[in-house]
N, C-alpha and C positions, 0 to 999 in steps of 0.2 A: 623491528619486531616481526617475528614470524606469526602467521595468521593463527596457528594453533594456540597461541597465547591469548587470543581474543575471542575465538569461536565459542559457541555454545555446544557443549558435549551432550546434553540431554536432548536428543533429536526425536521429535514426535513424527512418526511416519504413518502412511495409509497405503493399503494394498490397492493395486490397479483394478482389481475385480470387485472391490467394494463399491457401493453406490454413493452418490453425491451427498445423501443425507448423513452418511457416516462421517464424511469429511467435515460437514457443517458442525456436527456434534464435537468433533475433535478441535476444530478452530475455536469454538465457543468455550469448551472446557479448559483449554490450555492458553486461551487468550493470545493466540498467534495469528498471523495473517497469511501464512503459507505452510504447506506440508510437502516434504519429499515423498515421492510415490515409489513403492518398491514392488518387486515381483520375486518371490523366493529370496527375500532379503537383499536382492540386487536393485540398485537405483535405476529406475526407468523413466522418471519424469518428476515434475513438480507442479503443484496446484496452488493457486493463490485466490484471495478474495476477488481480486480484479478479474482473474480468469473466469471465475464463477459468475460474476456480474455480467461480463461480456457475453458469456454463453447463454445464460438464462434470458437475456434481453434480445437475443437474436431471433429472427423470424423462424428459423428452422426449429428452435426449441422453445418458442414462446409459450406454448401451452403444456409442455411436458413437465410433470412433477419431478422434484429432485430425487425421489425414490426410484425413478425409472431411468435415471442417467447414471452410467458407470463412470468411475474416476478416469478410466482410460480415454473416454470421449471428451473430457474437459481439460485434462492435464496438458502442460507443455512438455513435449517429448525431447526436444533438443536442449538438454540441460548443461549449462556451464558448470564445471567443477574446478576446484583448485587443490594442489597438494598442500599438506599441512605445513610444509617448510617455506611456502611462498611468503614473500615479504608483504607487509601490510599495505604499502603504497601501491604495489603491483595488483593486489586484489581490488583495492579501491578503483584503480584505473580500469580494470576489467569490468567492474560493475557499472561504472559511469559510461564507458564506451558502448556497452550493450544494453543499457537501460534496464538493468535487473536489480531487484531488491534484496536478493540473498543468493548465496552460492554454497552448495554442499562442499565439505572439506574431506579429502581422501588421504588415506595413508599410503605407504609404499606398496602395499598389497592391493591397492585400488579398492579398499573398503571404506565406506563412509564412516567417519569418526566424529563428525560435527557439522555444524552449519553456521555461517556468519551472515549477518544481515546489516542493513543500514543502521538499525537501532543499536547494534553492538558498537559500531563506529562512533555513534553519538556519545557513548559513555566516555570516549576519549577527549571530548570537546569541553573539558573543564580544566581549571587551573590558570596560572598566570598568563600564559600565552593567549588563551581564549578570552581572558578578562580585558585584553587590550584591543579586541576586534569587535566591532559593532554590527548589528543586523544590517544596517544600510550598506555595508561593504560587500555583503554576499547575497542579499535577498533577490528574489526574482521580481522584476518590475512589470514585465509584459505578461499579463494574466489572461487566462480563459475564465470567464465568469458566466453565471446564469442568473436569471431573475426568479423570484418566488412563483411567478405565474407561468414559467416555462414548464413544459411537460417532462415527466420522468425520462421518457425515451429520448428527448432532446438533450438532457443532461448526460445521459449515457453516451450518446453519439459525440458530444463535445469532448468528453473525457477520453474516448478512444482516439479521436482525431488529433488531440493535443498530447497524447501519451502521458497523461497525468492521472494520479490516483485520488485527486480531490479538487473541487472547484468552489470558490467563494460564491455565495448568493448575495447579489447586490441589487438594491433598489434606489435609484437616484444617487448613485455613488456611495450610499450608506450600506455598510455591511449588515446583512440580516441573518446570515447563517452560513453553514458549510455543508456540502454534499461530498461524501467519500465513497470509495469502492465498497466499503462495508455497508454503508447506508443503501446503496443500490442493490447489493446482494440480498440484504434483509427485506427490502421492499419487494423485489421480484418473488422471493419465497413466500412472504405473507400474502401477496396478491394471489398466488396460485392456491394457497390454502383457503382463502376467503371468497373467491369468485368462482362460480361454476365454469367448467372448461368451455362450454359453448358460448359464454359471454366474454371470455378473456381477451380475445383478439380485438374486440371493439372497445371494451372498457379500460384496457391498459392505457389508452390515449387520454383518459380522464384523470390519471394520477399526475399530480403536479409536484414540482420541486418543493413547494411549501408543505406538502403532506409528508415528506420523508426527510427533510433537511434537519441538521442539528441546529437548534436555536441558541442564541447567546454564546457563540464560540469563544474560547480562550484566545486572546489576542496579545500582541506584543508591539513595541514601538521601535522606530528606526534606531534609537540610541541605546537600546538594550544590548547587553554584551552577549556573545555567543555562549559563554558559560551559563548565563541566566536562562537562555533559550534551551540549551541542552538539558539543564536541570528540570525545566518544565516538561520537556518531552519525556524524560525518564520517569517523572512522577505521574504523568497523565497517560502515557502511551500514545499521545498524539504524534502523527507523522509530520505535521506542518502547522504553523501558526500564521494567521493573517497579520499583516503589519498595518496598523491604523494610526492616522495622524489627524487630529481635530475631527474625529468621527468619520473620516473618509478612508477607504481602503487604498493604500499606496503600494502594496506589495505582499509577498508571502515568503516566509522562510521555512524550508523543508529539510528533512533528513538528507535529501539529495544535495542541497546547498552546503550542508555541513560536511558531507562526505567529500564533496569537491574541494572544500577548504582543507580538510585533513590530507587529502591526496597531494595537494599543492605543497603543504608544509612539510610532509614526510619526504617528498621527492626533491 
């Protein structure tokens, strides 16, 4: 299958000279996690929730409001793109090897005609073949976790170092919640709005994981099928589900795990 048959053609973009507040409004309005960045309609970068969370949490920008940050200072400039005729498994391999969540799709005139994300690949993970594969066969068992009493800045650092977009929150091996890049992004933005600038540097250390995490996350079991997990992801928009057995966290299954499975089956 060529990637043009899977890509989303309705691409929401943002201009590089707009400010970060504009990007945040677009992400929220269209319920997407990343935006291609353009300059005079030419693709020049891409910006994601993870990029925003990482930038807003850095020492250099820790007290700067989103309205003063331009897209060009936050976006990733080296963007991987794929031709619309590239095969599905080749695109999946490219995304996996480079740790990217989406790629713009270009036509023969080098114009952007769509974008394909891990979520698009998840839509393929239904049907007979995926009814026969269980979560325990593809889930990630070695996890980066945080506790409810850890600081927000610690959770951000753990996610950056582990190259993940979400971490389970665990207390005595029991799953208490989840923290995602979206949670971090919103927390840093709300903090800037509610705390006077002169107090931000000292008070950011007082924000705990428990203050920002999603409580009672949707979970799955080791014996659930990939079709079942894919359907939950499509219905909820969640990028990953913790895997729980007898109340204890034993793994996580993410869009990346499903993408890896699809790449393997297609190739």
